[in-house]
C-alpha positions in Angstrom: 0.0 0.0 0.0 1.4 3.4 -1.0 1.3 5.7 2.0 1.3 8.8 -0.1 -2.1 7.8 -1.7 -3.9 6.5 1.3 -5.9 9.6 2.1 -6.7 10.5 -1.5 -7.7 6.9 -2.1 -10.0 7.0 1.0 -11.4 10.2 -0.4 -12.4 8.6 -3.7 -13.9 5.6 -1.8 -15.9 8.1 0.3 -17.1 9.9 -2.8 -18.2 6.6 -4.3 -20.2 5.8 -1.1 -21.7 9.3 -1.2 -22.9 8.7 -4.8 -24.5 5.4 -3.8 -26.3 6.9 -0.8 -27.4 9.9 -2.8 -28.8 7.7 -5.6 -30.7 5.6 -3.1 -32.5 8.7 -1.9 -31.2 8.5 1.7 -30.3 12.2 1.6 -33.0 14.8 2.1 -31.7 17.2 -0.5 -31.2 17.2 -4.3 -28.1 18.3 -6.2 -27.2 18.1 -9.9 -24.7 15.8 -11.4 -22.3 18.6 -12.1 -22.4 19.7 -8.5 -21.5 16.1 -7.5 -18.6 16.0 -10.0 -17.3 19.3 -8.7 -17.7 18.0 -5.1 -15.5 15.0 -5.9 -12.8 17.1 -7.6 -12.7 19.8 -4.9 -12.6 17.2 -2.2 -9.7 15.4 -3.9 -7.6 18.6 -4.2 -8.6 19.7 -0.7 -7.4 16.5 1.0 -4.4 16.1 -1.3 -3.0 19.6 -0.4 -4.1 19.4 3.3 -1.9 16.4 4.0 1.1 18.4 2.9 0.2 21.3 5.2 -1.5 23.4 2.5 -3.8 26.2 3.5 -4.9 28.2 0.5 -6.3 25.3 -1.6 -8.2 23.5 1.2 -9.8 26.7 2.6 -10.7 27.8 -0.9 -12.2 24.4 -1.7 -14.3 24.5 1.5 -15.6 28.0 0.5 -16.6 26.8 -2.9 -18.3 23.7 -1.4 -20.1 25.9 1.0 -21.5 27.9 -1.9 -22.5 24.8 -3.8 -24.4 23.4 -0.9 -25.7 26.7 0.6 -29.3 25.8 0.2 -29.3 22.4 2.0 -26.9 23.9 4.7 -29.3 26.8 5.2 -26.6 29.5 4.6 -27.9 31.1 1.5 -27.7 34.6 3.1 -23.9 34.1 3.3 -23.5 33.5 -0.4 -21.2 34.6 -2.0 -19.4 37.6 -0.5 -19.6 36.7 3.2 -18.2 33.2 2.6 -15.5 34.6 0.3 -14.5 37.2 2.9 -14.4 34.6 5.7 -12.3 32.3 3.5 -9.8 35.1 2.9 -9.6 36.0 6.6 -9.1 32.4 7.6 -6.4 31.9 5.0 -4.5 35.0 6.2 -5.0 34.0 9.8 -3.7 30.5 9.3 -0.8 31.7 7.3 0.3 34.0 10.1 -0.3 31.3 12.8 1.3 28.2 11.1 3.6 29.3 8.3 6.3 30.5 10.7 6.3 27.6 13.1 9.1 25.5 11.8 12.2 25.6 9.7 12.8 23.7 6.5 15.5 23.7 3.8 14.7 23.9 0.2 17.4 23.0 -2.3 17.3 23.5 -6.0 20.0 23.2 -8.7 21.3 26.1 -10.7 24.0 25.6 -13.3 26.8 23.3 -12.2 26.3 23.9 -8.5 23.4 24.3 -6.2 22.1 26.7 -3.6 20.3 26.1 -0.4 17.7 28.4 0.9 16.4 28.4 4.5 12.9 29.8 4.8 10.4 29.6 7.7 7.5 27.6 6.3 5.9 24.4 7.5 6.0 22.8 4.0 8.1 23.3 0.9 6.7 25.0 -2.2 5.8 22.9 -5.2 7.8 25.2 -7.6 11.0 27.0 -6.8 12.9 28.9 -9.5 15.5 31.5 -9.9 15.3 34.1 -12.7 18.0 36.5 -14.0 15.9 37.7 -17.0 14.7 41.3 -17.4 11.1 40.0 -17.7 9.2 37.7 -15.3 6.4 35.5 -16.4 4.8 33.4 -13.6 1.6 31.3 -13.8 0.5 29.5 -10.7 -2.7 27.4 -10.7 -3.7 25.7 -7.4 -0.1 25.4 -6.4 2.6 26.9 -4.1 5.3 28.9 -5.9 8.6 30.7 -5.0 10.4 33.0 -7.5 13.9 34.5 -6.7 14.4 37.3 -9.2 18.0 38.3 -9.5 17.9 40.4 -12.7 20.3 43.3 -12.8 17.9 45.1 -15.3 14.4 44.1 -14.3 11.9 45.8 -16.5 8.5 44.1 -16.4 6.7 41.0 -15.1 3.3 39.3 -15.3 2.0 37.2 -12.5 -1.2 35.1 -12.9 -2.4 33.1 -9.9 -5.6 31.1 -9.3 -6.1 29.5 -5.9 -2.4 29.6 -5.3 0.2 30.7 -2.8 2.9 32.8 -4.5 6.1 34.4 -3.0 8.3 36.6 -5.2 11.7 37.8 -3.9 13.1 40.9 -5.6 15.6 41.7 -2.9 18.5 40.7 -5.2 17.1 42.4 -8.3 18.0 45.8 -9.7 15.8 48.4 -11.6 17.5 51.1 -13.6 14.6 53.6 -13.3 11.1 52.1 -13.5 9.6 48.7 -13.9 6.1 47.3 -14.0 4.5 44.2 -12.5 1.1 43.2 -13.7 -1.0 41.0 -11.5 -3.9 38.7 -12.4 -4.7 37.2 -9.0 -7.8 35.3 -8.0 -8.5 33.5 -4.7 -4.8 33.5 -3.9 -2.2 34.7 -1.4 0.7 36.7 -2.9 3.8 38.0 -1.0 6.2 40.4 -2.8 9.6 41.2 -1.2 11.4 44.3 -2.6 14.6 46.2 -1.6 14.1 49.1 0.9 15.2 51.7 -1.7 12.4 50.8 -4.1 9.3 53.0 -4.3 6.2 51.0 -4.9 3.3 52.5 -6.8 0.0 50.7 -6.4 -2.3 50.9 -9.4 -4.1 47.6 -8.8 -7.8 47.2 -9.2 -8.8 45.2 -6.1 -12.2 43.5 -5.5 -12.8 42.3 -2.0 -9.0 42.0 -1.6 -6.2 43.3 0.5 -3.3 44.9 -1.5 -1.0 46.6 1.0 2.6 47.6 1.7 3.4 46.0 5.1 6.7 47.8 5.6 7.9 51.3 4.6 10.5 52.1 2.0 13.6 54.3 2.7 13.1 58.0 2.6 15.4 58.2 -0.4 14.5 55.7 -3.2 16.5 54.8 -6.3 14.0 52.9 -8.4 10.2 52.6 -8.9 8.1 49.5 -9.2 4.6 50.1 -10.6 2.1 47.3 -9.7 -1.0 47.1 -12.0 -3.6 44.6 -12.9 -6.6 43.0 -11.1 -6.8 41.2 -7.7 -10.0 39.4 -6.8 -10.8 37.8 -3.5 -7.1 37.6 -2.6 -4.4 39.0 -0.4 -1.3 40.8 -1.9 1.2 42.0 0.7 4.4 43.9 -0.2 7.4 43.9 2.1 10.5 46.2 1.9 13.5 44.1 3.1 
């Protein structure tokens, strides 16, 4: 028996049992076939990510399930914005409570050698990459992603995130004058770390989201990062380090 697939396997068995019980009419509510299919898919991803310490995907999946089953649960008054707002608050709260509890080393290869990074997170990210290009293109979909940008002439970037946890480190990057970072973020948690001498200009369109600089820049700045795009039902925090 493969230990890594025990919980997902049990999840699918439970889903099969749920379908049988539902078809026999033992449940006192009715849902469509597509709702049942989405339930199985969401439950699988929720359990799969939860066993590795994930927070964003399990909470987001629970929020979607709550909206799908709002009527039988008697919570129609909470759909959708209250449930979404609660999910965001829970994600942020759990991130603050648990993502700084323990130390773990993440190693990735670069060129002929390798570098080792020590970050304070309970579990390692699914995707860790280093970039020295002047442009950054990042697409995270239901995953956990780190990017270490070390470009000496960073000019622009595009970040697309859906139900993901994204951390971008610009602390080793350099901007000659001005650079832009376009965000397309939905149901995600994004942390951006920039040098203290960068001035950040926030031109983001935010819908039920928190887009905020958590620490101040130096009084004298040498470069400007303009952040644009759309952030929906998410949290984007910027730190000067």
